A tleap script that builds the chain and sets N, CA, C and O, in Angstrom:
source leaprc.protein.ff14SB
mol = sequence {
  NMET THR PRO PRO PRO PRO SER SER GLU ARG
  VAL MET LEU PRO LEU PRO SER GLU ILE ASP
  PHE ARG ASN ALA ASP GLY LEU LEU PRO LEU
  ILE MET TYR GLN ALA ARG SER GLY SER GLU
  GLY PRO ALA ARG VAL MET VAL LEU ASP LEU
  SER GLY THR ARG PHE MET ASP SER GLN GLY
  ILE ARG LEU ILE ASN ASP ALA ARG ARG LEU
  LEU LEU PRO ASP THR ARG VAL HIE VAL VAL
  ALA LEU PRO GLU SER VAL ALA GLY ARG VAL
  LEU GLU VAL THR GLY LEU ARG ARG ASP VAL
  PRO VAL TYR ASP ASN LEU PRO GLU ALA MET
  ALA CALA
}
set mol.1.N position { 7.068 -1.510 -48.288 }
set mol.1.CA position { 6.540 -1.951 -46.999 }
set mol.1.C position { 7.135 -3.311 -46.664 }
set mol.1.O position { 6.984 -4.262 -47.431 }
set mol.2.N position { 7.806 -3.407 -45.534 }
set mol.2.CA position { 8.385 -4.657 -45.071 }
set mol.2.C position { 7.517 -5.213 -43.958 }
set mol.2.O position { 7.373 -4.577 -42.914 }
set mol.3.N position { 6.932 -6.399 -44.163 }
set mol.3.CA position { 6.075 -6.976 -43.131 }
set mol.3.C position { 6.875 -7.465 -41.941 }
set mol.3.O position { 8.053 -7.797 -42.066 }
set mol.4.N position { 6.225 -7.507 -40.778 }
set mol.4.CA position { 6.907 -8.025 -39.603 }
set mol.4.C position { 7.129 -9.527 -39.741 }
set mol.4.O position { 6.412 -10.174 -40.504 }
set mol.5.N position { 8.090 -10.101 -39.034 }
set mol.5.CA position { 8.299 -11.536 -39.127 }
set mol.5.C position { 7.097 -12.297 -38.579 }
set mol.5.O position { 6.522 -11.895 -37.567 }
set mol.6.N position { 6.711 -13.388 -39.232 }
set mol.6.CA position { 5.536 -14.130 -38.785 }
set mol.6.C position { 5.801 -14.910 -37.502 }
set mol.6.O position { 6.939 -15.279 -37.213 }
set mol.7.N position { 4.746 -15.154 -36.742 }
set mol.7.CA position { 4.801 -16.051 -35.595 }
set mol.7.C position { 3.677 -17.053 -35.774 }
set mol.7.O position { 2.836 -16.878 -36.655 }
set mol.8.N position { 3.642 -18.081 -34.975 }
set mol.8.CA position { 2.668 -19.135 -35.205 }
set mol.8.C position { 1.273 -18.797 -34.677 }
set mol.8.O position { 0.289 -19.310 -35.210 }
set mol.9.N position { 1.157 -17.981 -33.683 }
set mol.9.CA position { -0.141 -17.723 -33.061 }
set mol.9.C position { -0.895 -16.574 -33.732 }
set mol.9.O position { -1.997 -16.766 -34.246 }
set mol.10.N position { -0.311 -15.406 -33.725 }
set mol.10.CA position { -0.935 -14.208 -34.288 }
set mol.10.C position { 0.049 -13.504 -35.209 }
set mol.10.O position { 1.216 -13.304 -34.873 }
set mol.11.N position { -0.449 -13.139 -36.360 }
set mol.11.CA position { 0.375 -12.420 -37.316 }
set mol.11.C position { -0.318 -11.104 -37.622 }
set mol.11.O position { -1.513 -11.074 -37.915 }
set mol.12.N position { 0.448 -10.006 -37.551 }
set mol.12.CA position { -0.093 -8.688 -37.855 }
set mol.12.C position { 0.558 -8.183 -39.126 }
set mol.12.O position { 1.773 -8.276 -39.299 }
set mol.13.N position { -0.265 -7.648 -40.013 }
set mol.13.CA position { 0.253 -7.084 -41.250 }
set mol.13.C position { -0.307 -5.682 -41.415 }
set mol.13.O position { -1.514 -5.519 -41.598 }
set mol.14.N position { 0.550 -4.663 -41.352 }
set mol.14.CA position { 0.066 -3.302 -41.603 }
set mol.14.C position { -0.185 -3.139 -43.104 }
set mol.14.O position { 0.680 -3.448 -43.924 }
set mol.15.N position { -1.356 -2.658 -43.446 }
set mol.15.CA position { -1.702 -2.458 -44.846 }
set mol.15.C position { -1.364 -1.030 -45.261 }
set mol.15.O position { -1.264 -0.148 -44.407 }
set mol.16.N position { -1.187 -0.792 -46.557 }
set mol.16.CA position { -0.728 0.524 -47.021 }
set mol.16.C position { -1.754 1.637 -46.819 }
set mol.16.O position { -2.907 1.386 -46.470 }
set mol.17.N position { -1.311 2.857 -47.043 }
set mol.17.CA position { -2.182 4.020 -46.829 }
set mol.17.C position { -3.311 4.093 -47.844 }
set mol.17.O position { -4.325 4.745 -47.593 }
set mol.18.N position { -3.153 3.438 -48.977 }
set mol.18.CA position { -4.222 3.376 -49.972 }
set mol.18.C position { -4.373 1.941 -50.449 }
set mol.18.O position { -3.387 1.256 -50.721 }
set mol.19.N position { -5.619 1.495 -50.547 }
set mol.19.CA position { -5.912 0.179 -51.106 }
set mol.19.C position { -6.945 0.396 -52.197 }
set mol.19.O position { -8.072 0.817 -51.937 }
set mol.20.N position { -6.537 0.102 -53.425 }
set mol.20.CA position { -7.438 0.259 -54.561 }
set mol.20.C position { -7.024 -0.721 -55.656 }
set mol.20.O position { -6.256 -1.648 -55.397 }
set mol.21.N position { -7.522 -0.527 -56.869 }
set mol.21.CA position { -7.274 -1.466 -57.958 }
set mol.21.C position { -5.795 -1.596 -58.299 }
set mol.21.O position { -5.381 -2.604 -58.872 }
set mol.22.N position { -5.001 -0.600 -57.959 }
set mol.22.CA position { -3.580 -0.640 -58.303 }
set mol.22.C position { -2.774 -1.596 -57.437 }
set mol.22.O position { -1.770 -2.140 -57.899 }
set mol.23.N position { -3.189 -1.814 -56.191 }
set mol.23.CA position { -2.345 -2.629 -55.313 }
set mol.23.C position { -3.058 -3.788 -54.617 }
set mol.23.O position { -2.394 -4.623 -54.002 }
set mol.24.N position { -4.372 -3.865 -54.694 }
set mol.24.CA position { -5.099 -4.898 -53.937 }
set mol.24.C position { -4.700 -6.313 -54.355 }
set mol.24.O position { -4.518 -7.181 -53.501 }
set mol.25.N position { -4.563 -6.549 -55.651 }
set mol.25.CA position { -4.195 -7.895 -56.097 }
set mol.25.C position { -2.821 -8.310 -55.592 }
set mol.25.O position { -2.600 -9.492 -55.328 }
set mol.26.N position { -1.911 -7.390 -55.453 }
set mol.26.CA position { -0.582 -7.710 -54.949 }
set mol.26.C position { -0.531 -7.918 -53.449 }
set mol.26.O position { 0.404 -8.537 -52.943 }
set mol.27.N position { -1.520 -7.410 -52.731 }
set mol.27.CA position { -1.542 -7.561 -51.277 }
set mol.27.C position { -2.009 -8.949 -50.845 }
set mol.27.O position { -1.583 -9.446 -49.802 }
set mol.28.N position { -2.874 -9.576 -51.630 }
set mol.28.CA position { -3.396 -10.889 -51.240 }
set mol.28.C position { -2.285 -11.931 -51.083 }
set mol.28.O position { -2.277 -12.639 -50.076 }
set mol.29.N position { -1.347 -12.060 -52.028 }
set mol.29.CA position { -0.266 -13.033 -51.813 }
set mol.29.C position { 0.570 -12.727 -50.568 }
set mol.29.O position { 1.045 -13.648 -49.903 }
set mol.30.N position { 0.750 -11.469 -50.255 }
set mol.30.CA position { 1.497 -11.091 -49.056 }
set mol.30.C position { 0.759 -11.548 -47.797 }
set mol.30.O position { 1.370 -12.087 -46.874 }
set mol.31.N position { -0.546 -11.332 -47.765 }
set mol.31.CA position { -1.355 -11.784 -46.627 }
set mol.31.C position { -1.264 -13.295 -46.482 }
set mol.31.O position { -1.051 -13.806 -45.382 }
set mol.32.N position { -1.426 -14.013 -47.592 }
set mol.32.CA position { -1.394 -15.473 -47.552 }
set mol.32.C position { -0.030 -15.980 -47.079 }
set mol.32.O position { 0.051 -16.903 -46.268 }
set mol.33.N position { 1.024 -15.375 -47.587 }
set mol.33.CA position { 2.374 -15.788 -47.183 }
set mol.33.C position { 2.570 -15.578 -45.685 }
set mol.33.O position { 3.030 -16.479 -44.984 }
set mol.34.N position { 2.227 -14.405 -45.201 }
set mol.34.CA position { 2.421 -14.095 -43.786 }
set mol.34.C position { 1.611 -15.037 -42.896 }
set mol.34.O position { 2.097 -15.475 -41.853 }
set mol.35.N position { 0.397 -15.345 -43.295 }
set mol.35.CA position { -0.466 -16.200 -42.473 }
set mol.35.C position { 0.000 -17.654 -42.452 }
set mol.35.O position { -0.231 -18.366 -41.475 }
set mol.36.N position { 0.640 -18.087 -43.500 }
set mol.36.CA position { 0.988 -19.508 -43.620 }
set mol.36.C position { 2.432 -19.839 -43.293 }
set mol.36.O position { 2.778 -21.019 -43.228 }
set mol.37.N position { 3.285 -18.855 -43.084 }
set mol.37.CA position { 4.710 -19.154 -42.999 }
set mol.37.C position { 5.314 -19.025 -41.603 }
set mol.37.O position { 6.516 -18.795 -41.469 }
set mol.38.N position { 4.510 -19.169 -40.585 }
set mol.38.CA position { 5.055 -19.117 -39.231 }
set mol.38.C position { 5.992 -20.278 -38.957 }
set mol.38.O position { 5.841 -21.346 -39.550 }
set mol.39.N position { 6.943 -20.091 -38.081 }
set mol.39.CA position { 7.930 -21.130 -37.793 }
set mol.39.C position { 7.292 -22.372 -37.167 }
set mol.39.O position { 7.835 -23.472 -37.266 }
set mol.40.N position { 6.157 -22.192 -36.534 }
set mol.40.CA position { 5.472 -23.330 -35.899 }
set mol.40.C position { 4.161 -23.645 -36.600 }
set mol.40.O position { 3.264 -24.234 -35.996 }
set mol.41.N position { 4.037 -23.267 -37.847 }
set mol.41.CA position { 2.829 -23.561 -38.611 }
set mol.41.C position { 2.037 -22.306 -38.899 }
set mol.41.O position { 2.459 -21.200 -38.561 }
set mol.42.N position { 0.884 -22.480 -39.527 }
set mol.42.CA position { 0.063 -21.326 -39.914 }
set mol.42.C position { -0.447 -20.548 -38.704 }
set mol.42.O position { -0.622 -21.090 -37.612 }
set mol.43.N position { -0.673 -19.279 -38.935 }
set mol.43.CA position { -1.214 -18.420 -37.867 }
set mol.43.C position { -2.633 -18.834 -37.519 }
set mol.43.O position { -3.382 -19.305 -38.375 }
set mol.44.N position { -2.992 -18.656 -36.267 }
set mol.44.CA position { -4.377 -18.885 -35.850 }
set mol.44.C position { -5.210 -17.627 -36.055 }
set mol.44.O position { -6.410 -17.700 -36.318 }
set mol.45.N position { -4.551 -16.454 -35.931 }
set mol.45.CA position { -5.222 -15.168 -36.120 }
set mol.45.C position { -4.371 -14.317 -37.052 }
set mol.45.O position { -3.180 -14.120 -36.814 }
set mol.46.N position { -4.986 -13.821 -38.105 }
set mol.46.CA position { -4.330 -12.899 -39.036 }
set mol.46.C position { -4.936 -11.531 -38.793 }
set mol.46.O position { -6.124 -11.324 -39.044 }
set mol.47.N position { -4.135 -10.593 -38.308 }
set mol.47.CA position { -4.619 -9.248 -38.010 }
set mol.47.C position { -4.207 -8.321 -39.150 }
set mol.47.O position { -3.018 -8.123 -39.400 }
set mol.48.N position { -5.189 -7.762 -39.831 }
set mol.48.CA position { -4.945 -6.808 -40.907 }
set mol.48.C position { -5.128 -5.412 -40.342 }
set mol.48.O position { -6.229 -5.022 -39.954 }
set mol.49.N position { -4.045 -4.673 -40.300 }
set mol.49.CA position { -4.056 -3.355 -39.665 }
set mol.49.C position { -4.322 -2.265 -40.701 }
set mol.49.O position { -3.457 -1.942 -41.515 }
set mol.50.N position { -5.528 -1.706 -40.658 }
set mol.50.CA position { -5.944 -0.623 -41.542 }
set mol.50.C position { -5.856 0.736 -40.846 }
set mol.50.O position { -6.368 1.728 -41.366 }
set mol.51.N position { -5.220 0.792 -39.688 }
set mol.51.CA position { -5.203 2.051 -38.945 }
set mol.51.C position { -4.445 3.154 -39.685 }
set mol.51.O position { -4.686 4.336 -39.436 }
set mol.52.N position { -3.549 2.793 -40.575 }
set mol.52.CA position { -2.833 3.789 -41.361 }
set mol.52.C position { -3.383 3.959 -42.769 }
set mol.52.O position { -2.816 4.693 -43.578 }
set mol.53.N position { -4.490 3.279 -43.061 }
set mol.53.CA position { -5.083 3.344 -44.397 }
set mol.53.C position { -5.998 4.558 -44.486 }
set mol.53.O position { -6.994 4.653 -43.768 }
set mol.54.N position { -5.650 5.479 -45.369 }
set mol.54.CA position { -6.426 6.713 -45.514 }
set mol.54.C position { -7.434 6.648 -46.660 }
set mol.54.O position { -8.377 7.439 -46.705 }
set mol.55.N position { -7.234 5.698 -47.593 }
set mol.55.CA position { -8.176 5.517 -48.691 }
set mol.55.C position { -8.341 4.028 -48.956 }
set mol.55.O position { -7.369 3.276 -49.033 }
set mol.56.N position { -9.594 3.627 -49.094 }
set mol.56.CA position { -9.892 2.236 -49.411 }
set mol.56.C position { -11.210 2.211 -50.166 }
set mol.56.O position { -12.202 2.785 -49.716 }
set mol.57.N position { -11.219 1.549 -51.310 }
set mol.57.CA position { -12.471 1.411 -52.052 }
set mol.57.C position { -12.923 -0.049 -51.976 }
set mol.57.O position { -12.490 -0.790 -51.094 }
set mol.58.N position { -13.776 -0.450 -52.884 }
set mol.58.CA position { -14.327 -1.810 -52.856 }
set mol.58.C position { -13.240 -2.874 -52.989 }
set mol.58.O position { -13.450 -4.018 -52.585 }
set mol.59.N position { -12.094 -2.521 -53.544 }
set mol.59.CA position { -10.998 -3.489 -53.663 }
set mol.59.C position { -10.465 -3.899 -52.286 }
set mol.59.O position { -10.007 -5.029 -52.111 }
set mol.60.N position { -10.521 -2.998 -51.324 }
set mol.60.CA position { -10.114 -3.339 -49.963 }
set mol.60.C position { -11.062 -4.340 -49.333 }
set mol.60.O position { -10.637 -5.251 -48.623 }
set mol.61.N position { -12.346 -4.165 -49.596 }
set mol.61.CA position { -13.351 -5.121 -49.088 }
set mol.61.C position { -13.144 -6.476 -49.742 }
set mol.61.O position { -13.183 -7.511 -49.077 }
set mol.62.N position { -12.922 -6.462 -51.060 }
set mol.62.CA position { -12.680 -7.716 -51.783 }
set mol.62.C position { -11.430 -8.403 -51.241 }
set mol.62.O position { -11.410 -9.623 -51.078 }
set mol.63.N position { -10.391 -7.622 -50.965 }
set mol.63.CA position { -9.152 -8.171 -50.424 }
set mol.63.C position { -9.399 -8.898 -49.101 }
set mol.63.O position { -8.930 -10.021 -48.915 }
set mol.64.N position { -10.123 -8.271 -48.196 }
set mol.64.CA position { -10.402 -8.886 -46.891 }
set mol.64.C position { -11.248 -10.144 -47.070 }
set mol.64.O position { -10.976 -11.166 -46.440 }
set mol.65.N position { -12.268 -10.079 -47.920 }
set mol.65.CA position { -13.108 -11.254 -48.168 }
set mol.65.C position { -12.315 -12.386 -48.806 }
set mol.65.O position { -12.477 -13.545 -48.426 }
set mol.66.N position { -11.461 -12.062 -49.771 }
set mol.66.CA position { -10.636 -13.091 -50.404 }
set mol.66.C position { -9.703 -13.738 -49.392 }
set mol.66.O position { -9.531 -14.957 -49.401 }
set mol.67.N position { -9.103 -12.943 -48.525 }
set mol.67.CA position { -8.216 -13.491 -47.494 }
set mol.67.C position { -8.999 -14.432 -46.581 }
set mol.67.O position { -8.527 -15.524 -46.262 }
set mol.68.N position { -10.181 -14.017 -46.166 }
set mol.68.CA position { -11.007 -14.880 -45.305 }
set mol.68.C position { -11.322 -16.195 -45.989 }
set mol.68.O position { -11.280 -17.254 -45.363 }
set mol.69.N position { -11.635 -16.129 -47.263 }
set mol.69.CA position { -12.040 -17.313 -48.019 }
set mol.69.C position { -10.854 -18.248 -48.274 }
set mol.69.O position { -11.021 -19.468 -48.245 }
set mol.70.N position { -9.668 -17.701 -48.521 }
set mol.70.CA position { -8.524 -18.506 -48.923 }
set mol.70.C position { -7.649 -18.992 -47.771 }
set mol.70.O position { -6.905 -19.959 -47.929 }
set mol.71.N position { -7.728 -18.340 -46.625 }
set mol.71.CA position { -6.929 -18.792 -45.480 }
set mol.71.C position { -7.444 -20.136 -44.984 }
set mol.71.O position { -8.591 -20.506 -45.234 }
set mol.72.N position { -6.598 -20.845 -44.294 }
set mol.72.CA position { -7.004 -22.133 -43.743 }
set mol.72.C position { -8.201 -21.946 -42.813 }
set mol.72.O position { -8.334 -20.901 -42.177 }
set mol.73.N position { -9.068 -22.951 -42.730 }
set mol.73.CA position { -10.284 -22.816 -41.905 }
set mol.73.C position { -10.023 -22.454 -40.444 }
set mol.73.O position { -10.861 -21.818 -39.804 }
set mol.74.N position { -8.878 -22.852 -39.917 }
set mol.74.CA position { -8.568 -22.560 -38.509 }
set mol.74.C position { -7.961 -21.183 -38.298 }
set mol.74.O position { -7.680 -20.806 -37.161 }
set mol.75.N position { -7.753 -20.425 -39.365 }
set mol.75.CA position { -7.175 -19.084 -39.252 }
set mol.75.C position { -8.280 -18.045 -39.285 }
set mol.75.O position { -9.030 -17.951 -40.257 }
set mol.76.N position { -8.377 -17.269 -38.220 }
set mol.76.CA position { -9.368 -16.192 -38.157 }
set mol.76.C position { -8.746 -14.887 -38.613 }
set mol.76.O position { -7.548 -14.663 -38.439 }
set mol.77.N position { -9.567 -14.027 -39.197 }
set mol.77.CA position { -9.118 -12.714 -39.635 }
set mol.77.C position { -9.695 -11.667 -38.701 }
set mol.77.O position { -10.904 -11.630 -38.473 }
set mol.78.N position { -8.835 -10.818 -38.163 }
set mol.78.CA position { -9.243 -9.653 -37.388 }
set mol.78.C position { -8.775 -8.421 -38.145 }
set mol.78.O position { -7.740 -8.448 -38.811 }
set mol.79.N position { -9.535 -7.348 -38.042 }
set mol.79.CA position { -9.201 -6.114 -38.730 }
set mol.79.C position { -9.095 -4.992 -37.712 }
set mol.79.O position { -9.908 -4.905 -36.791 }
set mol.80.N position { -8.095 -4.132 -37.874 }
set mol.80.CA position { -7.959 -2.929 -37.063 }
set mol.80.C position { -8.312 -1.753 -37.956 }
set mol.80.O position { -7.694 -1.551 -39.002 }
set mol.81.N position { -9.303 -0.981 -37.545 }
set mol.81.CA position { -9.696 0.214 -38.301 }
set mol.81.C position { -10.272 1.230 -37.332 }
set mol.81.O position { -11.156 0.912 -36.537 }
set mol.82.N position { -9.775 2.436 -37.402 }
set mol.82.CA position { -10.306 3.500 -36.562 }
set mol.82.C position { -11.735 3.793 -37.010 }
set mol.82.O position { -11.983 3.914 -38.209 }
set mol.83.N position { -12.680 3.909 -36.079 }
set mol.83.CA position { -14.085 4.081 -36.451 }
set mol.83.C position { -14.340 5.304 -37.332 }
set mol.83.O position { -15.193 5.254 -38.219 }
set mol.84.N position { -13.619 6.392 -37.101 }
set mol.84.CA position { -13.866 7.620 -37.857 }
set mol.84.C position { -13.074 7.680 -39.164 }
set mol.84.O position { -13.188 8.651 -39.911 }
set mol.85.N position { -12.276 6.652 -39.443 }
set mol.85.CA position { -11.454 6.642 -40.649 }
set mol.85.C position { -12.260 6.217 -41.871 }
set mol.85.O position { -13.359 5.675 -41.753 }
set mol.86.N position { -11.694 6.472 -43.040 }
set mol.86.CA position { -12.332 6.032 -44.285 }
set mol.86.C position { -12.481 4.511 -44.280 }
set mol.86.O position { -13.546 3.996 -44.621 }
set mol.87.N position { -11.430 3.790 -43.897 }
set mol.87.CA position { -11.498 2.331 -43.864 }
set mol.87.C position { -12.597 1.865 -42.910 }
set mol.87.O position { -13.357 0.954 -43.240 }
set mol.88.N position { -12.688 2.479 -41.735 }
set mol.88.CA position { -13.735 2.114 -40.778 }
set mol.88.C position { -15.125 2.354 -41.332 }
set mol.88.O position { -16.027 1.540 -41.131 }
set mol.89.N position { -15.304 3.464 -42.027 }
set mol.89.CA position { -16.617 3.764 -42.615 }
set mol.89.C position { -16.946 2.817 -43.759 }
set mol.89.O position { -18.094 2.396 -43.904 }
set mol.90.N position { -15.958 2.479 -44.567 }
set mol.90.CA position { -16.191 1.539 -45.669 }
set mol.90.C position { -16.588 0.170 -45.112 }
set mol.90.O position { -17.497 -0.470 -45.640 }
set mol.91.N position { -15.927 -0.277 -44.068 }
set mol.91.CA position { -16.285 -1.550 -43.438 }
set mol.91.C position { -17.711 -1.517 -42.900 }
set mol.91.O position { -18.439 -2.505 -42.994 }
set mol.92.N position { -18.105 -0.385 -42.340 }
set mol.92.CA position { -19.451 -0.225 -41.790 }
set mol.92.C position { -20.505 -0.198 -42.892 }
set mol.92.O position { -21.500 -0.920 -42.821 }
set mol.93.N position { -20.291 0.626 -43.902 }
set mol.93.CA position { -21.274 0.809 -44.972 }
set mol.93.C position { -21.484 -0.473 -45.766 }
set mol.93.O position { -22.610 -0.780 -46.159 }
set mol.94.N position { -20.421 -1.220 -46.003 }
set mol.94.CA position { -20.539 -2.442 -46.797 }
set mol.94.C position { -21.071 -3.627 -45.994 }
set mol.94.O position { -21.432 -4.651 -46.573 }
set mol.95.N position { -21.121 -3.501 -44.687 }
set mol.95.CA position { -21.617 -4.588 -43.850 }
set mol.95.C position { -20.559 -5.606 -43.482 }
set mol.95.O position { -20.856 -6.560 -42.763 }
set mol.96.N position { -19.338 -5.436 -43.951 }
set mol.96.CA position { -18.287 -6.403 -43.630 }
set mol.96.C position { -18.001 -6.437 -42.137 }
set mol.96.O position { -17.548 -7.450 -41.606 }
set mol.97.N position { -18.265 -5.345 -41.478 }
set mol.97.CA position { -18.044 -5.262 -40.027 }
set mol.97.C position { -18.875 -6.304 -39.267 }
set mol.97.O position { -18.504 -6.711 -38.165 }
set mol.98.N position { -19.987 -6.731 -39.850 }
set mol.98.CA position { -20.812 -7.779 -39.224 }
set mol.98.C position { -20.157 -9.146 -39.317 }
set mol.98.O position { -20.383 -10.008 -38.468 }
set mol.99.N position { -19.338 -9.348 -40.356 }
set mol.99.CA position { -18.772 -10.666 -40.632 }
set mol.99.C position { -17.347 -10.860 -40.130 }
set mol.99.O position { -16.899 -11.989 -39.930 }
set mol.100.N position { -16.647 -9.765 -39.930 }
set mol.100.CA position { -15.241 -9.816 -39.511 }
set mol.100.C position { -15.098 -8.992 -38.240 }
set mol.100.O position { -15.593 -7.866 -38.178 }
set mol.101.N position { -14.428 -9.532 -37.222 }
set mol.101.CA position { -14.191 -8.724 -36.028 }
set mol.101.C position { -13.321 -7.510 -36.370 }
set mol.101.O position { -12.226 -7.655 -36.914 }
set mol.102.N position { -13.818 -6.319 -36.046 }
set mol.102.CA position { -13.085 -5.079 -36.297 }
set mol.102.C position { -12.792 -4.430 -34.948 }
set mol.102.O position { -13.686 -4.252 -34.121 }
set mol.103.N position { -11.536 -4.083 -34.743 }
set mol.103.CA position { -11.100 -3.494 -33.483 }
set mol.103.C position { -10.615 -2.074 -33.723 }
set mol.103.O position { -10.120 -1.748 -34.801 }
set mol.104.N position { -10.762 -1.234 -32.704 }
set mol.104.CA position { -10.367 0.168 -32.800 }
set mol.104.C position { -8.867 0.383 -32.690 }
set mol.104.O position { -8.358 1.429 -33.095 }
set mol.105.N position { -8.148 -0.605 -32.140 }
set mol.105.CA position { -6.705 -0.442 -31.997 }
set mol.105.C position { -6.010 -1.796 -32.064 }
set mol.105.O position { -6.632 -2.841 -31.871 }
set mol.106.N position { -4.729 -1.757 -32.338 }
set mol.106.CA position { -3.940 -2.963 -32.542 }
set mol.106.C position { -3.833 -3.846 -31.288 }
set mol.106.O position { -3.967 -5.064 -31.405 }
set mol.107.N position { -3.599 -3.282 -30.100 }
set mol.107.CA position { -3.503 -4.169 -28.926 }
set mol.107.C position { -4.783 -4.990 -28.698 }
set mol.107.O position { -4.707 -6.163 -28.333 }
set mol.108.N position { -5.938 -4.386 -28.908 }
set mol.108.CA position { -7.197 -5.146 -28.758 }
set mol.108.C position { -7.261 -6.291 -29.750 }
set mol.108.O position { -7.602 -7.416 -29.383 }
set mol.109.N position { -6.938 -6.016 -31.002 }
set mol.109.CA position { -7.010 -7.038 -32.047 }
set mol.109.C position { -6.031 -8.187 -31.789 }
set mol.109.O position { -6.355 -9.355 -32.006 }
set mol.110.N position { -4.845 -7.842 -31.330 }
set mol.110.CA position { -3.838 -8.882 -31.062 }
set mol.110.C position { -4.202 -9.723 -29.836 }
set mol.110.O position { -3.856 -10.903 -29.772 }
set mol.111.N position { -4.891 -9.131 -28.872 }
set mol.111.CA position { -5.251 -9.846 -27.651 }
set mol.111.C position { -6.500 -10.703 -27.819 }
set mol.111.O position { -6.695 -11.662 -27.072 }
set mol.112.N position { -7.337 -10.374 -28.779 }
set mol.112.CA position { -8.621 -11.088 -28.935 }
set mol.112.C position { -8.418 -12.505 -29.404 }
set mol.112.O position { -9.389 -13.240 -29.584 }
savepdb mol mol.pdb
quit
């Protein structure tokens, strides 16, 4: 997976089709790098795109929480997850949807 080039305002990172114990720890450094390496400074909004994620367990929730905790205070995290998807249901069941803005599609998340 090759991430898109970072920009200073909003950075979008598509996450893999599966997030579990095998890859979650490796995704956090990628998120941090993308959020902090914009040409004009750190991103103000980090958009994590779960629209292509077909499986996600508690490691995906931990990943999002860790990113929120470790990103600079001025960087907000937005999540894209289809409501009927596994990722969308996991976000709902765990209550993370209350703490992180979750959008049904990428254009909404990038515009917010």
